[in-house]
Every structure is written in structure tokens, then in C-alpha cells.
C-alpha positions in Angstrom: 113.0 94.7 106.6 112.7 98.4 105.1 109.1 99.1 103.4 108.8 101.7 100.8 105.6 103.2 99.0 105.5 102.5 95.3 103.8 104.7 92.7 103.0 104.0 88.8 102.2 100.4 89.0 99.4 99.4 86.9 99.6 95.6 86.5 101.0 92.4 87.6 103.9 92.6 85.2 104.7 96.3 86.7 104.8 94.6 90.1 107.4 92.0 88.8 109.5 94.5 87.0 110.0 96.4 90.2 110.8 93.3 92.2 113.0 92.2 89.3 114.8 95.8 89.4 115.5 95.8 93.1 116.5 91.9 93.5 119.5 92.7 91.4 120.8 95.1 93.7 124.1 93.7 95.5 123.2 93.1 99.0 119.4 92.4 98.7 118.2 89.2 100.0 114.8 89.3 99.2 112.1 91.9 97.2 108.6 91.7 97.6 106.1 94.2 95.9 102.3 94.1 96.6 100.0 95.7 94.2 97.3 95.8 96.6 99.1 98.1 99.3 101.6 99.7 96.6 104.2 98.9 98.8 108.2 97.3 98.4 109.4 95.3 101.3 113.4 94.7 101.3 115.5 92.4 103.0 119.2 93.1 103.3 121.8 95.7 103.6 121.4 98.1 101.3 120.8 102.0 101.3 117.5 103.8 100.5 119.0 105.8 97.8 120.1 102.4 95.8 116.6 101.0 96.1 115.0 104.5 95.1 117.3 104.7 92.1 116.7 101.1 90.8 112.8 101.7 91.2 113.0 104.9 89.5 115.3 103.3 86.5 112.7 100.9 86.1 110.3 103.7 85.4 108.3 104.1 88.9 108.5 105.9 92.0 109.7 105.2 95.5 109.3 106.7 98.7 110.7 105.2 102.0 108.5 104.9 105.1 109.7 106.7 108.1 110.2 103.9 110.8 110.1 106.7 113.4 106.7 107.9 112.9 104.3 107.8 115.8 101.5 105.5 115.9 98.9 107.7 114.7 101.0 109.1 111.8 101.5 105.6 110.5 97.9 104.9 110.9 96.8 108.1 108.8 99.6 107.3 106.1 98.4 103.7 106.0 94.9 105.1 105.2 96.0 107.5 102.8 97.9 104.8 100.9 94.9 102.5 100.9 92.7 105.1 99.6 91.3 103.8 96.2 92.0 106.9 93.6 92.0 104.6 90.6 88.5 103.4 90.5 87.1 106.9 90.0 89.7 107.8 87.1 88.7 104.6 85.1 85.0 105.1 85.5 85.3 108.4 84.1 87.6 107.1 81.3 85.1 104.4 80.6 82.4 106.8 80.3 84.0 109.0 77.9 85.4 106.3 75.8 81.9 104.8 75.6 80.3 108.0 74.4 82.9 108.3 71.7 82.8 104.7 70.6 78.8 104.8 70.4 79.0 107.6 67.9 81.8 105.8 66.0 79.9 102.5 65.9 76.8 104.1 64.7 78.7 105.4 61.6 80.6 102.1 60.8 77.9 99.6 62.0 74.9 101.5 61.9 75.1 103.7 58.9 77.3 101.4 56.6 75.5 98.1 57.4 72.0 99.0 58.5 71.8 102.2 56.4 71.2 104.4 59.6 70.6 108.1 58.6 73.4 110.6 58.9 73.6 114.3 58.2 73.4 115.3 54.6 77.1 116.7 54.5 78.5 113.0 55.7 75.9 110.8 54.0 78.0 110.1 50.9 81.1 111.7 51.6 83.6 109.1 52.2 86.6 110.9 52.8 84.4 112.9 55.6 83.3 109.8 57.1 86.9 108.5 57.2 88.1 111.6 58.6 85.2 111.5 61.2 86.2 108.0 62.2 89.7 109.0 62.7 89.0 111.9 64.9 86.4 109.5 67.3 89.0 106.7 67.4 91.7 109.2 68.3 89.6 110.6 70.7 89.1 107.0 72.3 92.7 106.4 72.1 93.8 109.8 73.9 91.4 108.9 76.7 92.9 105.8 77.1 96.6 106.8 76.8 97.8 104.9 80.0 97.7 101.7 78.0 99.8 103.4 75.1 102.2 104.6 77.8 102.4 101.4 80.2 102.4 99.0 76.8 105.2 100.7 75.1 107.2 101.5 78.2 106.8 97.8 79.1 107.8 96.5 75.5 110.9 99.0 75.5 111.9 97.3 78.9 111.5 93.7 77.7 108.7 92.9 79.5 105.5 93.2 77.3 102.2 92.8 79.1 98.4 93.0 78.4 98.9 96.8 78.0 101.4 96.0 75.1 99.1 93.8 73.3 96.2 96.8 73.7 98.5 99.2 72.4 100.0 97.1 69.4 96.6 96.1 68.2 94.9 99.7 68.5 98.0 101.4 67.1 98.2 99.0 64.0 94.6 99.3 63.4 94.8 103.1 63.8 98.2 103.5 61.6 96.5 101.1 58.6 93.4 103.1 58.8 95.3 106.4 58.3 97.2 105.1 55.6 94.1 103.9 53.8 92.6 107.2 54.5 95.5 108.9 52.7 95.1 106.4 49.9 91.3 107.5 49.4 92.5 111.3 49.1 94.6 110.2 46.3 91.9 108.2 44.7 89.7 111.8 44.9 92.5 113.7 43.6 92.9 111.4 40.4 89.0 111.3 39.9 89.1 107.6 40.3 85.9 105.9 40.0 83.7 106.1 43.3 83.1 102.4 43.5 87.4 102.0 44.6 86.9 104.6 46.8 83.9 102.8 48.4 86.0 99.6 48.6 88.6 101.2 50.2 85.9 102.7 52.6 84.5 99.6 53.6 87.0 96.9 53.3 90.2 98.5 54.9 89.2 100.9 57.3 89.8 99.5 61.0 89.1 102.7 63.2 86.3 101.2 65.2 88.8 98.3 66.0 91.4 100.7 67.3 88.9 102.2 69.7 87.2 99.0 70.6 90.1 97.5 71.8 91.0 99.9 74.8 87.5 100.7 75.3 86.9 96.8 76.5 90.1 96.6 78.4 89.1 99.7 80.2 86.0 97.8 81.4 88.1 95.1 82.7 90.5 97.5 84.4 87.7 99.2 86.2 86.4 95.8 87.5 89.9 94.9 88.5 90.3 98.3 90.4 87.1 97.8 92.2 88.1 94.4 93.3 91.3 95.8 94.4 90.2 98.5 96.5 87.7 96.0 98.3 90.6 93.8 99.0 92.4 96.5 100.9 89.3 97.2 102.8 90.5 94.7 105.4 93.3 97.0 106.3 91.1 99.8 106.3 88.5 98.0 108.7 91.4 96.9 110.9 92.8 100.6 111.1 89.3 101.7 112.2 88.8 99.6 114.9 91.9 100.5 116.5 91.1 102.2 119.7 91.6 106.2 119.4 91.4 107.2 123.0 91.5 105.9 126.7 90.2 107.1 129.8 93.4 107.4 132.6 93.1 107.6 136.3 95.1 110.8 137.4 95.0 111.9 140.8 91.8 110.0 141.4 89.8 111.5 138.6 89.3 110.1 135.0 90.8 111.9 132.3 90.5 111.1 128.5 93.5 111.2 126.4 94.7 110.1 122.9 95.8 106.7 122.4 99.3 107.7 121.8 99.4 109.4 125.1 99.1 106.2 127.2 102.5 104.8 128.5 103.5 101.7 130.1 102.3 101.6 133.8 99.6 104.1 133.3 96.1 103.1 135.0 93.2 103.1 132.6 89.5 102.6 133.3 86.9 100.7 130.9 83.0 101.2 131.5 80.8 98.6 130.0 80.4 98.5 126.3 83.7 100.3 126.0 86.9 98.8 124.0 89.8 98.3 126.2 92.5 100.8 124.7 95.8 98.9 125.1 97.0 95.7 126.5 97.0 95.7 130.6 96.3 93.8 133.9 93.2 94.1 135.9 93.9 95.9 139.2 90.4 96.3 140.4 86.7 95.3 139.3 85.6 92.0 137.4 83.8 91.7 134.2 83.1 89.5 131.0 85.3 90.5 128.1 84.3 89.6 124.5 87.9 88.5 123.2 86.7 87.4 119.7 88.7 90.1 118.1 91.7 88.0 119.1 90.6 84.6 119.9 87.6 83.9 117.5 85.6 82.3 120.1 81.9 83.0 120.8 82.0 82.9 124.5 83.3 85.9 126.3 86.0 85.5 129.0 85.8 86.4 132.7 88.2 88.9 133.8 89.1 89.6 137.4 92.0 91.0 139.6 95.5 89.9 137.8 93.8 88.7 134.5 95.4 90.3 131.4 93.3 92.1 128.9 94.1 92.9 125.3 93.6 95.9 123.1 90.4 96.0 120.7 88.6 93.7 123.2 85.0 94.7 124.4 84.4 95.0 128.1 80.7 93.7 128.3 79.5 94.0 132.0 81.5 95.5 135.1 83.8 98.5 135.6 87.3 97.6 135.7 90.7 99.3 136.2 93.8 98.1 134.5 97.7 99.0 134.6 98.9 99.3 130.8 101.7 96.7 130.0 101.9 96.8 126.1 101.0 100.2 124.2 101.3 101.1 120.8 102.7 98.6 118.1 103.4 96.2 120.7 99.7 95.3 121.6 98.5 92.0 120.4 95.5 93.8 118.2 98.4 96.2 116.5 100.4 93.0 115.9 97.4 91.5 114.1 97.1 94.7 111.8 100.8 94.3 110.8 100.3 90.4 110.3 97.6 91.1 107.8 99.4 94.0 106.2 102.6 92.0 105.9 100.9 88.7 104.6 99.3 90.8 101.7 102.8 92.6 100.8 104.6 89.3 100.6 101.8 86.9 99.2 103.3 85.7 95.6 101.1 87.2 92.9 99.2 84.7 90.5 100.2 86.0 87.0 97.4 86.1 84.5 97.7 83.3 82.1 97.5 85.9 79.2 100.3 87.9 80.8 102.5 85.0 80.5 101.8 84.1 77.0 101.9 87.5 75.8 105.8 88.0 76.9 106.3 85.4 74.3 103.5 85.8 71.6 103.6 89.5 71.1 107.2 89.7 70.4 107.0 86.4 68.1 104.2 88.1 65.9 106.2 91.2 65.4 109.2 89.0 64.3 107.0 87.0 62.1 105.5 90.2 60.6 108.8 91.9 59.9 110.1 88.4 58.3 106.9 88.4 56.2 107.4 91.7 54.9 111.1 91.2 54.2 110.6 87.6 52.3 108.2 89.3 50.0 110.0 92.3 49.3 113.1 89.7 48.4 110.7 87.9 46.3 110.2 91.0 43.9 106.7 92.1 45.5 105.7 95.5 45.6 106.2 97.5 49.1 102.5 98.0 49.5 102.0 94.3 48.9 104.8 93.4 51.4 103.3 95.8 53.8 99.7 94.6 53.6 100.9 91.1 54.2 102.7 92.3 57.4 100.0 94.2 58.5 97.5 91.2 57.9 99.7 89.2 60.3 99.5 91.8 63.2 95.9 92.1 62.6 94.9 88.9 62.6 97.0 88.1 65.6 95.2 91.0 67.4 95.0 90.1 71.1 91.3 90.1 71.4 90.8 86.6 71.6 93.7 86.1 73.7 92.8 88.8 76.1 89.3 87.6 76.3 90.3 84.3 77.1 90.5 84.8 80.8 88.4 87.6 81.6 85.2 86.3 80.0 85.5 82.9 81.7 86.1 84.7 84.9 83.3 87.4 84.4 80.8 84.2 83.7 82.0 82.1 86.7 81.7 85.4 88.8 78.1 85.7 87.8 77.6 82.0 88.4 78.7 82.2 91.8 77.1 85.3 92.7 73.8 83.5 92.0 74.5 81.0 94.4 75.9 83.3 97.1 79.7 83.0 96.3 81.7 85.9 95.8 85.0 85.9 94.4 87.0 89.4 94.8 89.4 89.1 92.3 90.3 86.8 89.2 93.3 85.4 91.0 90.7 84.2 93.8 88.8 82.3 91.0 91.6 80.8 89.5 93.4 79.7 92.9 90.4 78.2 94.5 90.2 75.1 92.3 94.0 74.4 92.6 93.4 73.8 96.6 95.3 71.0 98.0 94.8 71.6 101.8 91.7 73.2 103.2 92.2 74.9 106.7 88.9 75.5 108.4 88.1 77.6 111.5 86.1 76.0 114.1 83.7 78.6 115.5 81.4 79.9 113.1 82.6 77.9 110.1 82.3 74.4 111.0 79.9 75.2 114.2 77.3 77.6 114.6 79.2 79.8 116.7 76.4 80.1 119.7 76.2 77.9 122.5 73.3 75.5 122.8 72.1 73.2 125.5 72.9 69.6 124.0 72.3 67.4 127.1 70.8 67.4 130.6 71.9 64.9 133.1 70.1 64.8 136.2 71.3 63.2 139.4 69.7 60.0 140.8 66.5 60.6 142.1 66.0 64.2 140.5 63.6 64.6 137.8 64.7 66.6 134.8 62.1 69.3 135.3 63.4 70.1 139.0 67.0 70.3 137.5 65.6 72.7 134.8 63.7 74.8 137.3 66.6 75.6 139.5 68.8 76.1 136.6 66.4 78.5 134.9 65.9 80.6 138.3 69.5 80.9 139.1 70.5 82.1 135.4 67.7 84.2 134.7 69.5 87.4 135.5 72.7 86.5 134.4 74.0 87.7 131.2 76.7 85.1 130.5 76.3 83.2 127.2 75.9 79.9 129.1 73.4 81.6 131.2 71.4 82.5 127.8 71.8 79.0 126.4 70.0 77.8 129.5 67.4 80.2 129.5 66.8 79.7 125.8 66.2 76.0 126.3 64.0 76.6 129.1 61.7 79.2 127.4 61.3 76.6 124.3 60.1 73.9 127.0 57.5 76.8 128.3 59.2 76.5 131.7 58.8 79.9 134.1 61.8 80.8 136.3 60.7 81.4 139.7 62.4 84.6 141.6 65.4 84.3 143.4 66.5 86.0 146.5 70.2 87.0 147.6 71.7 86.4 144.4 75.4 86.6 144.3 77.5 86.0 141.2 81.3 84.8 141.5 83.0 85.8 138.5 84.6 83.1 136.6 83.0 80.1 138.9 79.5 80.4 139.0 76.3 81.6 141.3 74.5 81.2 144.3 71.1 82.3 145.6 68.1 81.2 147.8 65.3 79.7 146.2 62.0 79.1 148.4 64.3 79.5 151.4 66.7 76.9 150.4 70.3 77.8 149.0 71.0 76.9 145.4 74.4 76.8 143.6 75.4 76.5 139.9 78.7 76.5 138.2 81.6 74.7 137.2 82.7 71.3 138.8 85.7 73.3 140.7 83.1 75.6 142.1 80.4 73.3 143.1 83.0 70.9 144.9 83.7 73.9 147.4 80.1 73.7 148.1 78.8 69.9 148.2 80.4 66.7 147.7 80.3 65.2 144.1 80.2 61.7 143.7 83.1 60.3 141.3 80.6 58.9 138.8 79.3 62.5 137.8 83.0 63.8 137.8 83.4 61.2 135.3 80.3 62.0 133.2 81.4 65.7 133.1 84.7 64.7 131.8 82.8 62.8 129.0 80.8 65.6 128.3 83.9 67.6 127.9 85.7 65.1 125.7 82.5 65.5 123.4 83.1 69.2 123.1 80.6 70.1 125.8 80.9 72.6 128.9 79.3 70.8 131.9 77.3 73.2 134.2 76.4 71.6 137.6 73.5 72.8 139.8 72.8 71.7 143.5 70.2 72.5 146.3 71.5 72.8 149.9 73.9 69.8 150.0 72.2 67.6 147.4 73.4 67.3 143.8 70.6 68.2 141.0 72.7 67.2 138.1 74.3 68.9 135.2 73.5 70.4 131.8 75.8 70.0 128.9 76.2 73.0 126.7 78.1 73.3 123.7 78.5 74.9 119.9 77.1 72.7 117.7 78.1 71.8 114.1 76.2 73.2 111.3 74.2 70.9 109.6 75.8 70.9 106.4 79.4 70.9 107.7 79.9 67.1 107.8 78.8 66.6 104.4 80.5 69.5 102.9 83.8 68.1 104.4 83.4 64.9 103.1 83.0 66.5 99.5 85.9 68.6 100.0 87.8 65.4 100.8 86.3 63.4 97.8 87.9 66.0 95.7 91.3 64.8 97.1 91.8 67.6 99.4 93.2 67.3 102.9 91.2 69.3 105.6 92.5 70.7 108.7 90.7 72.2 111.5 92.2 75.0 112.9 90.9 76.6 116.5 91.8 78.6 119.4 89.7 76.4 121.5 91.1 73.5 123.9 92.0 70.3 122.5 89.3 68.0 124.0 86.7 70.2 122.5 88.5 70.5 119.2 88.7 66.6 119.1 85.1 66.3 119.7 83.9 68.6 116.9 86.7 67.1 114.4 85.4 63.5 114.9 81.7 64.9 114.2 82.9 67.0 111.2 85.2 64.5 109.9 88.3 66.6 109.4 91.7 64.8 108.7 93.7 66.8 110.9 93.5 69.2 113.9 95.3 72.0 115.1 94.1 73.3 118.8 94.9 75.9 121.1 96.2 78.6 119.0 95.9 82.4 118.8 95.8 84.7 115.5 99.6 84.6 115.1 99.6 80.9 115.6 96.7 80.5 112.9 98.8 82.6 110.6 102.1 80.7 111.3 100.4 77.4 110.7 98.8 78.6 107.3 102.1 79.7 106.4 103.9 76.4 107.4 101.1 74.5 105.6 101.8 76.3 102.3 105.4 74.1 102.3 103.1 71.4 101.4 100.5 72.7 98.9 98.0 75.3 98.1 96.4 76.3 101.2 92.4 77.4 101.1 91.8 79.1 104.7 88.1 79.4 105.6 87.3 81.5 108.6 84.9 84.1 109.9 86.7 86.2 112.7 88.8 89.0 113.2 91.6 86.5 114.6 91.3 84.6 111.2 92.4 87.6 109.2 96.0 87.1 109.2 95.7 83.6 108.1 93.2 84.4 105.6 95.5 86.8 104.3 98.6 84.6 104.3 96.7 81.6 102.7 96.9 80.9 99.0 93.1 81.8 99.3 91.1 83.0 101.8 87.5 82.3 102.2 85.2 84.1 104.7 82.0 83.0 106.1 79.2 85.9 105.1 77.8 85.9 108.8 81.5 86.5 110.0 83.1 89.9 111.0 83.5 92.4 108.5 87.3 92.5 108.9 87.4 88.8 108.2 85.1 89.2 104.9 87.3 92.1 103.8 90.4 89.9 104.3 89.4 87.2 102.4 89.3 86.5 98.8 86.2 84.9 98.5 83.0 85.3 100.7 80.2 82.8 101.3 77.1 85.1 101.5 74.8 82.2 102.6 77.4 81.1 105.4 77.1 77.3 104.5 80.0 75.3 104.3 78.8 73.3 101.4 79.2 76.4 99.5 83.2 76.1 100.0 82.8 72.8 97.7 80.7 74.2 95.3 83.4 77.4 95.1 85.9 74.9 94.3 83.9 73.1 91.7 83.2 76.5 90.1 86.9 77.3 90.1 87.9 74.1 88.5 85.5 74.5 85.8 86.3 78.1 85.1 90.0 77.1 84.9 89.3 74.1 82.4 87.0 76.8 80.3 90.3 79.4 80.4 92.5 76.5 79.1 89.9 75.6 76.4 89.6 79.5 75.4 93.2 79.7 75.2 93.4 76.8 73.0 90.8 78.4 70.6 92.6 81.6 70.6 95.9 79.9 69.7 94.4 77.5 67.1 93.0 80.7 65.2 96.4 82.1 65.3 98.4 78.9 64.3 96.1 78.2 61.2 95.5 81.8 60.1 98.6 83.5 60.5 100.0 81.7 57.5 97.4 82.3 55.7 97.6 86.0 56.2 101.1 86.0 55.3 100.2 84.6 51.8 101.8 81.0 52.3 98.8 79.2 51.4 98.8 78.7 47.3 95.6 80.2 45.8 94.4 82.0 49.3 94.9 85.8 49.5 94.0 87.8 52.9 93.9 91.2 53.4 93.4 93.0 56.8 89.6 93.2 56.5 89.6 89.3 56.4 92.2 89.2 59.2 90.0 91.3 61.4 87.0 89.0 60.5 88.9 86.0 61.9 89.9 88.0 64.9 86.3 88.5 65.6 85.3 85.2 65.0 88.0 83.9 67.6 86.5 86.4 69.7 83.1 85.0 69.4 84.3 81.5 70.0 85.9 82.4 72.9 82.8 84.3 74.4 80.2 81.4 73.7 82.7 78.8 75.2 82.8 81.0 78.4 78.8 81.0 78.4 78.7 77.4 78.6 79.8 77.9 82.5 76.3 79.1 82.9 75.3 75.2 82.7 77.6 74.1 85.4 75.9 72.2 88.0 78.2 73.7 91.2 76.4 72.0 94.0 76.2 68.4 92.3 79.1 66.3 93.8 78.5 63.4 91.3 81.2 64.3 88.9 84.0 65.1 91.9 87.4 63.6 91.4 90.3 63.6 93.4 93.2 66.0 91.9 96.6 64.6 90.6 99.0 66.2 92.8 97.7 65.6 96.3 99.3 67.4 99.5 101.3 64.6 101.5 99.0 63.6 104.6 101.7 62.9 106.8 103.8 65.9 106.4 100.6 67.8 107.2 100.3 65.8 110.2 103.6 66.7 111.3 102.9 70.3 110.9 99.7 69.9 112.9 101.5 68.1 115.8 104.4 70.8 115.9 101.7 73.4 116.6 100.5 71.2 119.6 99.8 73.4 122.8 99.7 70.4 125.5 102.7 68.5 126.7 101.2 64.9 126.3 98.7 65.5 123.6 99.0 66.7 120.3 97.0 67.8 117.2 95.5 64.0 116.2 93.8 62.6 113.0 90.3 61.2 113.1 91.9 57.8 113.5 93.4 58.6 116.9 90.3 59.9 117.9 88.5 56.4 116.9 91.0 54.5 118.8 90.6 56.8 122.0 86.9 56.2 121.8 87.5 52.4 121.5 89.5 52.4 125.1 87.7 50.9 128.3 87.1 53.5 131.1 86.2 52.5 134.7 86.2 54.1 138.1 87.6 52.1 141.1 86.4 52.4 144.6 89.2 52.8 147.1 89.7 53.4 150.6 92.8 54.3 152.6 94.3 57.2 150.1 95.0 60.0 152.6 97.4 62.3 150.6 99.0 62.9 146.7 101.7 60.3 147.7 99.0 57.6 148.2 97.6 58.8 144.9 101.0 58.3 143.1 101.2 54.7 144.7 97.8 53.7 143.7 98.5 55.1 139.9 101.8 53.2 139.8 100.0 49.9 141.0 97.2 50.1 138.6 99.3 51.2 135.5 101.5 48.1 136.2 98.6 45.9 135.0 99.1 44.9 131.5 96.5 46.5 129.4 96.0 49.4 131.7 97.2 52.5 129.8 96.7 55.1 132.6 95.2 55.6 135.6 93.9 58.9 137.7 93.6 58.4 141.3 91.9 60.9 143.9 92.3 60.8 147.5 89.4 63.2 147.8 86.9 61.3 145.9 88.2 57.8 146.9 88.4 56.6 143.2 90.9 56.0 140.5 89.7 56.2 137.2 91.5 53.6 134.6 91.8 53.6 131.0 92.5 50.2 129.6 93.0 48.6 126.0 90.9 45.7 126.9 88.2 44.4 129.7 90.5 44.0 132.8 89.2 41.4 135.0 88.0 42.5 138.6 90.7 40.3 140.2 93.6 41.6 138.5 92.8 45.3 139.7 91.9 44.3 143.0 95.1 42.6 143.5 96.9 45.7 142.1 95.1 48.0 144.5 95.9 45.7 147.6 99.4 45.1 146.6 99.7 48.9 146.9 98.6 48.9 150.5 95.1 50.1 150.3 91.4 48.5 150.2 89.9 47.5 147.2 86.0 48.4 147.7 84.6 47.7 144.1 84.0 49.1 140.7 81.3 51.5 140.0 78.8 50.4 137.6 
């Protein structure tokens, strides 16, 4: 895949024209152009010179990006390419255009209609006023010459766009007005009555239209350029996050070097608070590392010797040294940058409705105007009469209504969205959101709150809740681990004071221990606590139940006595379940996409009510999942983390939570500033309302033309129309379009009572197949909510057994129990002396006893 930098593109039609030109080359399999990054991606066996010549023949410029550049050079070139140079130019053009247009409108509207004063040498000088109008209109047209260059160039290449409509409308108005101005000079020369001169001046000069059209379109172009600049900020921020330096260990000393100097095998050091420069393996020290840049999960990951660390993740606590294993563009973070860039480059552009229509409408109107002039000449009319009718057809077909149909609806809808904290960055985002068929939602920070909280406390038998909390608070008070902070926050809310602990020791990734009032106390994972004390089987089962419900169980003990466990979870937001229900009611399939484990994902998915689940995926997996789902419908991706950025760019529409990372917000097409998932449903409603409004506007724009073009051509008996009335009709159509767009202000975007399912729904079975294909476990896959409910309905019991001594004993017991009809699985443990069975029905105790004894072991009973 070769990449080229393209210059000279101004709109989606330019993008399509470059793609078309390159796609025609023999040997090119695929050509994709990104207007956002001004890049061309070419797949195929073709020389650089051939591609560049094809682009230049189409009227644009192309330069091959050097594949042998250093990483720093690539970053510098990418930053330079993404710099927004267009917006400042457009703002300057708009200011100058508006200045000249205001003076022109003062003369044509203020003086002619409202009798506003003018200098005496112009007040009654119609020729002078006409010349002044011509000069002012010419100034505006010269300032906006890019419209005319682009419009006529596109027309000559057979691909007219909106610039063509602007250029034709403005040029025809200006040309006709210049012709009328010459007629006025003839009247003055012949000494004709002043009334005739005034009639020509008031009725047939359209210099204000010639200037107004490019000025209004410049406003739209400026807004578009600003949106484009904000969209490419995603890549800019990713490039800013890339580490620029590293601290290497050389001859026992720390030496700071540029990131490009780090080689595979080098030893680097990272202090607390610093970013890890490259991918590596820890060789000394331990720490907690914030990997949200890669995984998106809120909890830091404990790192010790032989653990892997990744570039751009943040070392939070300890000092570590690591050996570099991947550097430069091979690091995981560099690959995320490349994925965001590639996704932006290959995303299919949503063609503007007006651009599509103009390709047919403009040539058709030109042919009609030419035909009208020829027909009237053949019927014996004068050249002036035939020309007047032809120009009337062109003027009445002025693109104002057609051009306003989409942007006015989008402008109003954007305003409505902004009032509710919903920001659409581009018109494409607004148009596409309402066509969503599959909504993919990140878990952490999107469906859930993104911060751990104590959700359940399970004291051991004979232990009071307060005693468990006091020990937990004492142990966790000096820990910086997020789970410890959750416990301390809960204890603080309960007005509980943590006692001072002695000899505190932290075992990274496992737990901690110390002495409280002379007694040893322990806290941590099940595996860690089992190395200190015996934990009864029922508490092991209870911890598994907590994990299945999306909680992380933390055990606590004093000396050899279990105090109990505390369940900590990232709880779902209050409005998540309702928002997902509303999205589903619109006929949209919902998929939860997360890097978390399947147990947690299933629990959260069941609470939220999603249709499908994909768990255990990293950023590249999320991007691939979004791409695969696009085969079965338009995909809306909702996320908040850096890890979501590739998927946000790849999806048809990316939607970021406002409380998320800057990179996620910049990569997305839409931002929910209030961080409420219910605003996602509101955004879909608003988009659907805007699309309906656009269609209505286009209908009215065409209805005026269909009715009035024949009238302008003189086909209605007894009705004659000159260009002045054509312009008036054009103005009326524009007024209707604007007023219709204003109705969007009345839209109730948070009202779900009028929601209806879309006609073309995505295939739920095919989506489920995609989810299963991204399964990361051998025996369990992404599951639907129905599968989750079936799992919850199964019976689980713990059987006490004596006589098991080893793993072979466990296999014998497992095989014996699973042979009983109705028992779907059995998990035996010779250490705990139990077997946990899962059954589809209540199994009589006698059947269980017989199976155990037939296997050669003693049945003790069933735990209650």
C-alpha cells in the first residue's frame, strides 16, 4: 500500500475525482482518498510517476511519502500535513466579502427600497449606481475566485459540484446585469425617458445576487473547514502523546536520549509519573502502570519482573527498569496512531445530497436554457427576447434553494444539539447518525461510571460487618491502588476511622499484610489469601458469584481467621439501561465491546440490556470488530478512551463521551458533552429529524423549479416572466427552505414516545456470529442476553467429599458426577474437599451420593 500527499482538493467531488482518475490506471486494485488528511492510498503494482501523472491530469498535485523516513521525520511530516491552513484564509475572505457586500446591499436595499441617503453625485445617477454595484460585486467575486476556478474546472472535467452551481449562478447574474447596464448607457445616449432608465435599474440589475451567492457559500465553507480541522485534531493529539525521549542505562548511569536512538535490547528506566518510552519487559522493580491508553480500562495493572510494558502507558508508583523489545513504528501505541490514520483515510465519504443532485441538475438546466433560446429564435422571436427567456430559466434555477436545503437543516440541528450538549463535528456526522443500524458501546466509562466502588460486603460467619471494614480500612489506608481507594472512600462515607498498622508489606499484584494491635492481618486476592489461611469452599463459591456479577472480590483475614470479602465493581451509570432500551426500540442492534474479561462483561451486559457482547479485545481488536460489523449495517461506535480511537475512526460514525480522553473526543464525529448515554439516543432522534427535514427542503427546492422553469421559459399562455421575477421566485424558495429548517427547533429529542424501528434492520444472527468470532476464550464466547439468563437459571451446589488426594482423584469425581443426567459440569478440588456442580434441574441428593461413591470416594453432604 503506497501513500501520497494530495494538494488542491476542496470538496468531496474533488476527492471522488482523484479516486476515479487513479482507479482507471492499469494495475491499481484500490484507490482511497481522505479529504481530512489530504492523502491517497493506492493498492496495486503501479509506478509512482504513473500515479502522480494521473492526479496532475485531473487538476491536482501529488507527492509520494517517503517510506524510508525516520520516525521523527514521519511525525514531523504528519504534523505539517495536518496543520489547518485553510480556515485562516477562508475567515479572511469572509471578512472582506462581507465588507463589500454590506456596502452593495446598502445601495440596492437601503437606498432603493428604504430611501437611505447616498452622496449627491450618486443619489440620482442610475448609471453611476449601476457601475458602483458592478464594481462592488466584481470585488466580492474576485475575493472568492476559488469558487469560480473550482466550479468551472469541475464542469469542464464532467463532474460539476456545488462550486459549479455557485459559479454559474453568480456569473449569469453578473453577466446579465452587465448587459442591462450597457442597455442603460444606450438609453442615456439616445436621450430616452428617465422612467425607462429607472425601470431597467430597479427591475433587471442583479449585482447583489452575484455577490450574495459566493459570500453565503463562503460562510458554509468556513464552518466546514473548522470542522475538518477539529476532526484531524485526533491525529495531532495522538502524535503529541508519542514519547519523545527515553532514559537508558549505560555503564551503570542514566542517560537521556531521543526516542529514535532506542534500539531493541537497550535497558531503559522509568520513574513514577513518567511515560514508558517503548514496548519492553521489566527486568527489575515493580509498579502499577496506567494502561488506559491501550486497554481503556480504569484500573492500573501491577507490573513485576518479566511482565510486559507498553509505550505511552504511565508508570504510577514504583521505579522500574525494562529491556526494549519493540521500538519505533512497531510499538503498540505507534500501531494505534497508524490505525487511526488508516481508518480516516479509508472511510467512505458521505456524499452531500446537493452535490449528488447538482451533477444532474446543473447540466439539465443549462440544456433547457439553451433549448429555450433556440426554440424561441426558431419561432421568430428576437434575440433579446430569446436570451431573456434563457437567462430567466438560469436565474430561476439559481442554486440558492438547492444549496441551502442541506446546510440550513444541519445548522439548525447543530444548534439544537448544542443546547442539549450534543456536538456534531461535521454535517456527515449529523446525516449518518440517524441511519445507524448497529450501536457498538464501550463498557468502561461509557456504560459504566469508570471508577471502582464498593458494591457488596460479605462478612464471614460470626464476624460483624464493622470488624471487616475496620481491618480493611487499616490495611488499605496507605495503598495507592484504585481498589484500596474504593474501600477507603466507602469507609470514609461510613465515618469509620482507620487504625494505624505496623509492618505493612505490599506484594505487587497479590495483596498486602501487616500487624494490627499485635495481630497479623492480610488482604488481597483469593490466591494470595489461600497461601496464608484455609478458606472454606462456600466463600470460594461466593467469590465466584461476585465475579460473575461483575465484581472484584477482595479477601481479608486476621491471623488464621477469615474475616470476609468486599466486592468492588465499576457500576453502570444510572441512565445506561434506559438509554440502551431506547436505542433498541429504534430497531438498532446493540453490541457491548470491552477489553475486560468475559465474566465481568456478561454481568454488565445483563444489567445494561445489550443484545450482544464482545469481551477481551485490545484496540486493534476493537477496530477490527467495528470493520467486520460494518459488513452488516451502518455502525455507530460510542467510546471514551484512547483505546477506542481506532474503532471510533473506523466506524461509520464515532461518538465520544465528553468526560473521556481528548484523543477519543477528537477521533469521534460526535461528542456527548454531558457524558450521558441517553444523549446518544437523543442524537439519533435529532439526526433522523434532520434527515427528514433535508428531504423536505429538497422537495420544495425542486417543486419551485419544476413549476417555475416552464413559466420562465414562456410555456404558460398569458404569463410572461423576466429575470427579476425569476430572482423573486428563487428568493421565495430559499425563504421556504429556511423556515422549514427552523422547525427543527421544536424537536423533542429526549422524548421516546414517537420512536419507531427503522425499515432496514441489521441481521441479529450475523452480528452474533461476528461477536462469537472475536471470542477470546476456548469454551466461552460472546453471548447474548438470552444466553446469560439461561446461565442464571441453572442450579449450582457444592458437594463435600472425602478421600480425594490429587488431580487424578479430581478427574474421577468430575467424570462420575457429570455422568448424572442433568449435571452439565462439575469442578472438583482435592484441596478444598469439594466439587461444585452445575445442573439444569434439582438433582436428588441420593443420585449425587451414588455417583461419588461409585467413583470410589466418601460422600459427606451438600453445603447449605
